[in-house]
C-alpha positions in Angstrom: 0.0 0.0 0.0 1.2 3.5 -0.9 -0.2 6.1 1.5 1.6 8.9 -0.4 -1.7 9.7 -2.2 -4.0 9.1 0.8 -6.5 11.8 1.5 -9.4 12.4 3.8 -12.8 12.1 2.3 -15.8 13.9 3.8 -18.4 11.4 2.7 -18.5 7.9 1.3 -20.1 9.1 -2.0 -17.8 12.1 -2.5 -16.1 12.0 -5.8 -12.3 12.2 -6.2 -10.2 13.6 -9.0 -6.9 12.2 -7.7 -5.9 10.0 -10.5 -3.1 7.6 -9.4 -2.4 3.9 -9.1 -1.0 1.0 -11.0 -2.8 0.7 -14.4 -3.4 -3.0 -14.0 -5.2 -2.5 -10.6 -7.3 0.7 -11.0 -10.9 0.9 -11.9 -12.1 2.0 -15.4 -13.2 5.4 -14.1 -9.6 6.2 -13.1 -8.3 4.9 -16.5 -10.9 7.1 -18.2 -9.9 10.1 -16.1 -13.4 10.8 -14.8 -14.3 11.6 -11.1 -14.8 8.4 -9.1 -15.9 7.2 -5.7 -12.7 6.2 -3.9 -14.3 3.5 -1.7 -15.8 1.8 -4.8 -12.5 2.1 -6.7 -10.6 0.7 -3.8 -13.0 -2.3 -3.7 -12.4 -2.8 -7.4 -8.6 -2.9 -6.8 -9.1 -5.4 -3.9 -11.1 -7.6 -6.3 -8.3 -7.5 -8.8 -5.8 -8.6 -6.1 -8.1 -11.4 -5.0 -8.5 -12.6 -8.6 -4.7 -12.7 -9.0 -4.2 -14.5 -5.7 -6.8 -17.2 -6.6 -6.1 -17.6 -10.3 -2.4 -16.8 -10.5 -2.7 -14.4 -13.4 -4.1 -11.0 -14.2 -7.9 -10.7 -15.0 -7.3 -8.2 -17.9 -5.0 -7.6 -20.8 -2.7 -4.9 -19.4 -0.6 -4.0 -22.5 -3.3 -2.0 -24.1 -5.2 0.4 -21.7 -8.1 1.0 -24.2 -8.6 -2.7 -24.6 -8.3 -3.2 -20.8 -10.9 -0.6 -20.1 -13.4 -2.3 -22.5 -12.7 -5.7 -20.8 -13.3 -4.2 -17.4 -16.8 -3.1 -18.4 -17.7 -6.7 -19.2 -18.4 -9.4 -16.7 -15.2 -10.9 -15.4 -14.3 -14.2 -17.1 -12.9 -17.2 -15.1 -12.2 -19.3 -18.2 -8.8 -20.4 -17.1 -10.3 -21.6 -13.8 -13.5 -23.1 -15.1 -14.9 -25.4 -12.4 -12.0 -24.7 -10.0 -13.5 -21.8 -8.1 -16.7 -22.0 -6.0 -19.7 -19.9 -7.1 -19.4 -17.9 -3.9 -15.8 -17.0 -4.6 -16.7 -15.9 -8.2 -19.6 -13.9 -6.8 -17.3 -12.2 -4.3 -14.9 -11.1 -7.0 -17.7 -10.0 -9.3 
């Protein structure tokens, strides 16, 4: 965790315009450079980390940011792990 960009938010629904983070882990809103809800975006990043921990690979193509943003807006695919993850784990990540 990098707390260098941490900031206090007045409300859970307050939008942020601080655009930072590792491309492979940030939400589509950050990649599209639009104001976002920090709590929701942080949950997105935690989901990416959980996916990587369980599947041992990245959930999205990270070489092309435009393609990655389009993939992020689709339901996450567990094709490499078909039948190996419980439905509750897949639901948690989704």
